C-alpha positions, 0 to 999 in steps of 0.5 A: 834127885831122889832114889826110891827103893824099887826092888831088893835081893837077899842071898844066903852064903856060907863061908868056911874058915881055914880053921875053927874059931873059938868064940866065948861059949861057942866054936865056929867052922864057918859063917852064915852070911846074908847079902842084901842088895837094894835097887832103886827105880833110878838104877842105883844099888846098895849092898851090905852083908851081915853074919848070922850067928844064933848065939850073937843075934838070937836069929837063924838064917831063916828067921832073919830072912823072914824079918827082912822080907815080911817086916822091913822091905814092905816099909822101905819100898818107895822110900828115898834111900838117899835121905838119911832122915827118911830112911831112919824114920822108916826103920824106926817104925819097927821097935825091935830087930837092930841087926836087920836095921843095921844091915839096911842102914849099911846098904843105904850108905853104900848106895849113897856112896855109889850115887855120889861117886865116892868111896864109902869112907869119903861119903861118911866124912872120913879124910883118910883111906888108911885105918889103924886097927887092933888085932884080936888075940882069941882065947887059947893057951898063953904060949899060943896067944903070945906066938900069935901076937909075935907073928902078927907084929912081924907080918903086919906091923900091928901096933895094938892088940885086943886080948880076950880074957875070961879063961881064969885069973891065972891063965889070963895073967900068963897070957897077958904076960906072954903077949907083953913080953913078946911084943915089948912095951910100945905095943898097945894092949886092950883087954876084953873079958866079954862080961865073964868076970863077976863084979867082985873080980873087977878090982883084982883083974884090973890091977893085974892088967895094969901091971902090964900097962893094959889101957882099957878093960872091955866089959869086965863084968855085965854092965848096965847104966845104973848107980852101980856102974859108977862103983864099978868104974871106981873099982877098975884100975883103968878106963872101962870100955862098954860094949855089950850094954851099948846096943842103941843110941838110947843105951849110949846116952844112958852110959854117957850120962852114967860116966862112961869113959869109952863105948864100943859101937858096931855096924851089926848092932848100932849101924852106921847112922846110929853109931855116928850119933852116939859118937856125937853125944860122946864128944860132949863129955870126952867119952871115947868111941871105938868100932868093935868087931862084927866078925864079917868078911872083907865086904862087911869089914869095909863098912866097919873100917869106914865108920871107924875113920869117920868118927869125930877125931875127939872121940878116937882112942882105941883102934878099930877092932874089925880084923876078922876078915884076915881069918874069914876071907871073903868074896871080893876080887881083891880082899882087904889086907893089913900092912903097918898096922893099917888097912887101906880102904878101896877107892871105888864108889859102891861095893858092887864092882868089888864083888866077885859074883862067881865066888858069890854063886859058889858060896850061895846056899 
């Protein structure tokens, strides 16, 4: 039976963090969240969230809500949300606004899991509720970064870390050294400079990282799928993980054709449907695919973590990066946790019952 979209609800929430977060180029004391509910004429509903960050998304809460209400909802009304191809075709009628498309796509998948009576990870084809993750160590003094790594290993059994580099060469080296010395040789390390380095920095930076057995270097400098990309790959002492440049299936295919060894997908930029399509393309060349951070609350993290376990086994190498919910918290009856380096996903179908709606009301703005 078809489930056609009949109505929707857009809520705006503000979630204050326990401490201020330092991102590349910005500081953040809390998070603006859009919570979208899609309701069908047949009585089902699908829910999804996205953070709104001006520096990340080039959108404000007000502008993003206008895009949803004025551009996408008129297109989606009457569409069978259980039909992934029809929903994809409807969303594709708009050329821009990938964040809005990704949010709607996630809500549609939540609705499908609800109708099927299975949790999202099962609806996506994953065979396990336990998702290995890599914990992100953000930029700080090297001794602080080392202490953060030790604490996370001891309290959550984490076996992999994403280390944010891009402060300066000496500080980055001191931070990597402090973390490696603190966690020992068996914990996997991945580096991410967020494109902060220049083209000429790639060789010396990657050589330094290789001294500490760093396995992948994410966005060592700005990357495009051109002939120069092959030269950058050749200069790097370990495989490059492409994140910022991979913002669509088209981008993913271009990077795969250019020789990319690893790509990062995210629920907030390539959505669930398109991320799975990128992973299918990656299988043909042996390119690895990881799910990067969308920095959402526990609700949004469920979608990202479910996607990570649904990726084809051949493409998995780098653990899912979505652990920001440990800092942000959320508004579920029972927030996600981290134990033995894994997150256990919930077993309920659909997200509506997981949400503490009293908390939602308290966070609404």
